[in-house]
N, C-alpha and C positions, 0 to 999 in steps of 0.2 A: 860398478865403473856402467856408468849408464851410460846409453847409447843414444842420443838425440835424435829423434824423429822416430824412435824405433814403433812398430807396428804391434800390439797384441791382441792375438786374435784367442779367445776362449774356446776350448772343445770338450763340449761336454754329452756326455750318452752312458747306456748301463757301464755297469763296471762286470767284474770277469764271473759271474755267476748269471747276468741278465743279458750279456751281447748275444748277438749271432754273427756265424761268421762272417755272412754279409757286413752287417755292423764294424766289425774286426777291420776287414776288407778295405770299407769306405774310411775308417778312421785312417790309415795307413797311408790311403794315398792322400786325403788330407793335411796328413802330417808332412808329409815327401812337397806336394805342392808350396804351402805354406813356408817351410823352409827355404825351398828354394825360390821363394817372394824376397827371401827376410825377414818376415813375421819371428815375434816369438812366439811361440806352443804355451798359453794360460789352458791348466784344469787342475781337477782334483789328485790329482797324484797317484791315483789308486791304480786298479787293470782294464781289463776288460777296452772300451772304446778309450780310455785316457792314455792306459799304458800303448796300443798302436801305433794313435797318433805319435806321442812321442819317440815310440823306437824308432819312428821311419823320420820325423823331423832331425833326428840326432844323426841318423844315418848320412843323412844329406845336409849336416854343417849345419842345421837348427839351434837355437836354444828353446829352452823346455822350463817351465816351473809349474811347478806344483804344490798349492796349498791342500795341505792335509787332515784333515779332520779331527786326528788325535792328538794327545801332545808331543808325539814324538813319533819320528822318521822310519820309524819298524816295520810300518807296510807300504812305503813308497817304492814305485816302482823304480826297477831300474837302469829305466833311461832320461831321469832328469835332472837337466843340470841343475837347477834348484831346488830343494824340497825345501819347503816351511809348516813345519808343525804348529799348526795355531790349534788346536785343544778346545775349538766349538763344534765340534762334530756338523751336520749338516748344513747349520750357520756358516760354513765358510762358502756357499754355493752364492749368496750376498755377495762376497767377498771377490769372487772369481769374474761374476757379471758385471763391479762396478770398475774391476780392475782393466777392464778387456776395451776395447775398442770397438769388436765386434764379437757377437760369438755365433758359433756354427753347431747346433746341436744336429744328432747323429743318434738315428733309432728312437726309443723311448724307453723312461722307467719312470718311476715316480719322482728322483730326484732330477734329473733329465725334466719333465714337466716342471719343476718348481727354478729350473734356472733360465727355464723361459719364460715362465710367469715374471720371473726377478726383470728380466731384461727387458719384455714387453710395458711394466711398468715404469722403469727406470729412463726408455729412451733408449735404450742399449741396442741398436742393430744387430736382429736376429734372423739367421738364417738356419729354415728345417730342412735337412737331409733325409728325407724321410723318415721322418719323426712329427710330433706334434703338430699340429695346426688350432692356433687359441685364436680367439677373438672374441675381446670379453663385450658379452651384450651392452647397449645403449652405448657403448665407449667408441670413438676416436682412434686407440691407442693404434699403433705400428702392428700390423701380424708379423710373424713369422714367413720370410720371403721363402714362400717351398721350392725345390731345387731336388734334381733324378740323378746329381753326377756330381763326385766330389771338385772336379774341375769347376761346376756351376757353383757350387758353396762355397769355394772360393773367389773367385772371380767376385760374387754377389757378398760377401763379404765387404772385399778393397771397394766394391763399388758404392754401397753404405757408408764408409768413412771418407769417401774421396781420398783414398789415401796414394799415391803414386809407389810402386815397386821398385826394388833395389835396381838400378843398370845392371843388362846382363855381362860387359863386363867388368864388372866392381870386382872386389877382392872378396872373397865367403869371409865370413867371421867365424 
């Protein structure tokens, strides 16, 4: 079922092998805040930052979608509302960016850097929560908006897309 006007925010960052404890905590806070504002969390569907954001979002009544790199969902984190196996490996990073109204990057890994670069290249608003800061030399492309807290990240993502939050008295999804 399509939810008209649903905001999709991509949350990208290191997987279980590369995420720090601080990045996982930030991802959980971002996931909680996004769920409270009625956004759908879109991610790569694996562990680390992706799982932490999904865990918190689901715990707070949110919806999570994972675009998995493998042709099956065996590596999917258990907090996905919808797991979509793509079978295209890291190329799914482009799908995550293009399907998101905005992207919040948390921390850094090479995959995260590719998602940030794709967001900058395609004009998808990107917020960098203690993450990579890139500005292509000689370009006027919008660089990621640097922030230091999860609350700043969510506020900046919503501001970038001009999205309104669900009214506080609305029924949760």
